[in-house]
C-alpha angles and dihedrals in degrees: 000000000000117000131193134190133179115247125215092262092051097254118130120253117209135200144159111247120196140153131022138256134053108003129253120188117206124204110193127218129253122291089033142090097208096279095109088065095055094104094050090048091050090055093049098040099081088065104023144043100243117198116189109197115214095223115235095234092062096049110111090190089065107079131188134064119345110280126242125239087252090059090049087052090055089060093046091052093046090056092043092050091050090052094045126227162295097066141148116248120210115196127183125200110317087001086064091058089051088051091052091053090049091051088055095044098048112011094167091069096061134065097181145340142224110207114192110201102315111199092219120165111259099161129336115033118265090240093052129262092295098034092247094145091058092046093052092045092048091049090053091050091048089051091053094253107125091160093059089047091053092047089054092048096047095043101041102029108024086036095220115166113272094254092053093048089051091055091051089049091053094044101050097063091052094059117066093204090054093046090054092050097046096085090053092053090054091052092042089061093047092049090055091055089048088059091056122188109345101168093119091056092046089053088075095061103114105185129092109278125190113208105208124197144155126235089226096053122109109283095240091066089059089050090054090051089050089055092051091046089058095057107030108090095211105034129143125191118220120181122198110216117227092008136111137187093311102057089124088072101028099042106013092160090060093051093043090051093055094048093044092049093053092045091052090055098046109028124076117236112267133193104258088218092062 
C-alpha cells in the first residue's frame, strides 16, 4: 500500500507500507527506489509493519537542485512520525547514513537500528581529496553517459574490481529504471562527502545498533563499520558469511532474521490489526 506524509518543507514524502505489528522503517541503498528490499520486507511483514521509504534523492518527480542529506532526513522523519514510534530503522549503504542522521535528529522515534555497511566518511572524502571522482561522474551524466558514471562510481568509490565495474557500466544503460536512478547515485555520493566526518555526533546515539556486514564486501566498508563500533555505545557487529553488499537480494532470509531479532528485543508487542 502506498503511503504519503507531508515533510517540514511542504514536499510530499512517499513510502510503501505493508504488514502489521511493531514497525520497521527501511531506507534503501543508492541506485534504488526501495524495490530491491521487497523480499526482505515480505519476510518481515507477517510479524511487522514494514515501511519502505522512497528516498527523496531518488524521486524523479521532485525537481530542482540535488537535495542534501538533511532534506532526505526530513522525509524520513515525516514518514516515521506518521507511522508513530518507537520503531526499528534498517538502513542500507547510503540509506544507512541517512538512518544515522535520522537517529541523531529525532532519537525518540527509534528504538534500535540495523545499519548495513554505511559508506560514511571517516577520513578522506569518498570523491577523493579534490572531489575528482564526483566531477568525472557528473561530467559523464551531463554527457548522457550514465553507464560511464556508474563505472566511475563503482570502481573509484565502491572499489569493485575493474571487471565488475565494467559490467555495471554496461548494464545500467540497458535498464531504463537504472538509467533514471544513476544521476541520484552520483549526487548521493557527493552529499555524503558534504556531511563530512560525523562520528562525534553518532557517539550520542543511545539505542541498540546492529552493524551488519558481509565478509565478501570491499574492505573499506568493514573499516567504516569498525569506526562506528568504536563510538556507538550500544553497538553489535554481525558478519554474514559468504555475503557482500547485496545480501538483501542474495540472502534476504539472513538480513530479515537480523532485523527481526533486533525488533523482537527492542519493540513492544503490538496488535497486528492496529
